[in-house]
N, C-alpha and C positions, 0 to 999 in steps of 0.2 A: 463838210469839216466837222470834223469830233471835236468835242470837250476841250484835248489837249493840243488844240490844233492854234498860231499866232492869228489870229485876222486880219488885223492890217496893221502897217506903219507906212503913216502920214506928218511926216517933218519930224518933229520929234518926239512927235507922241507914241507909243508903239500900243496894240489893244490884246489880248491874251488871252481865251479861255483855257487855261493850259493852272488844274488844280495846282502842279506843284512851283510853280511862279510866283504863288501869293503870299504874301510877307503874312504872315500870322501873327505872330507880335505886332507888326504896324496893325495889321487890319482890327485886330482884336484893341489895338489902341481906341485908335479912334470909335470904334462903334462903344466899346464899357465905358469912354471917358469924356470922349467932344458928339458925341450925336445923340439930340434928344429923344426920340423913341430906343433907346437901349441904354439907358446908364444902370454899369456895374452885371453887364451882362456877365458871367459864368464864361472860364472859357472852355471848361467840356462841354458846355451846351452852343458856343458858338465853331468848336472843333465838327460836333456832331451836323447841325444848319451848314454850315461851308461841303463836306462831306457830298451831302445830298442834296446839291443843290449845283444848277448850271451857273459857274464864276466866271466873272469876267475883270478883267485888271486894266491899268492903264498903267505903263511904263512911263518915265523921261529920263535921257542916260540910265539906263539900269535899275531904275529906282520905284517903289510903289506909287504912284501919289493920286491913286482911285481905284476904289472896287465896286461891285455891283454881286443882285446874286439873283436869280430866274428860282422861285419851284413852282413844279408842272410838271404835269402827267405826260409834256412833248405831245398832246394830241389834240388836246380840248381847249387846254386853261394853263394861265401863263399867271404867277405874284409876282411881279417887280419888286424889290424889298433891298431893305440896306446900300442904299445909292449913296456913294459918300466920298466926297471928292478932298483932298487936305489945302488946307487954307493958304500954301502957296502958289497951288497951281489951279487957284479957282480964277473964274474969269477968264478963262483962255481957251474953252470950247471942250475941257478935258471932258467931261460928263455929257454934254451934246454924244461926242463919240462914244461914249461908254456904252449907251443907252441904246443910241442906235445900231451896234455894231449891235448889239442883244436884239434889241426888236432883229435884225437882219439876219440873227443866226439860220442853217437851215434845220433846225430840227423842232423849231418853233414859228414856221409857216402855215400858214391855215388854221391855227387856235379860232375857237369860237368866243373865245374871252380872256383879254388880259385885266389885270388888275394889280392898282397898290392905294398905301397909303403916302399924305406927302402933306404937313401940316403948314407948312408956306410958300409949295412949289408947281403950285398948280399950273402958272402961267409955264418954267417950263417944260410942265409933262404935255402940257396942250400941243405944244410943237409938234409930238409925236401919235398926235390921236385919240390919246387922253381929254374923257371928261369927265364932268361930276355923274355922279349914278340917276341913272331917270327912274327908277323907281328903288327908294334906300327902305321902304317898305318890305318888298320884297328879299333883303339882305339882311344875313342875323349873324351874332357872332357872340360867341366863346372865349371869355378876355378872363387871362388870371394873371394880373400887369407884375404881381411875383416871379412868374417862373422862371424862369434862367439867369436870376439875376443873383452875384453873390453878395452876401454880410458884409459893410465893413471889417467888419475880422475876420473874414473870408472864407465862413461853408455856405451853400450854395441853399439860399433859402427853399429851391422847390424839393431839396434835398430833403432839407426843413418839416415842410410842410406833411408826408409821404406819414 
């Protein structure tokens, strides 16, 4: 299965890895206005992130109801991120189907490590084999919370910092 092919249709929900099917306006709205991890996400940054990731979308009756992406080298490592299910579709197994489809993607088999960050969905991800980091002292990050954000008056903070 390649990025552009549909993964599965089960009942009313279909999962697609096709980048061209992503409703960029809708997903950007979710991530920039509703997701706690990316408030004010700049549109250009969002589009670049999507273009350079393996994306998965869930659709009901032709409309996109969920999105997730994986940043990966497709050989050793994958970072699952931006998992978002629209309010109206929550509690119906859409997120489970979406994450399961990504984990089952042929390009992501045999990876040494998957990771993700979550403030409040640990139980959800444990169903897929995710655990807390066993040796957090071995993990480091370089974090710039302003990168990729848009100020209320428009220009990107990341551009203003350069």
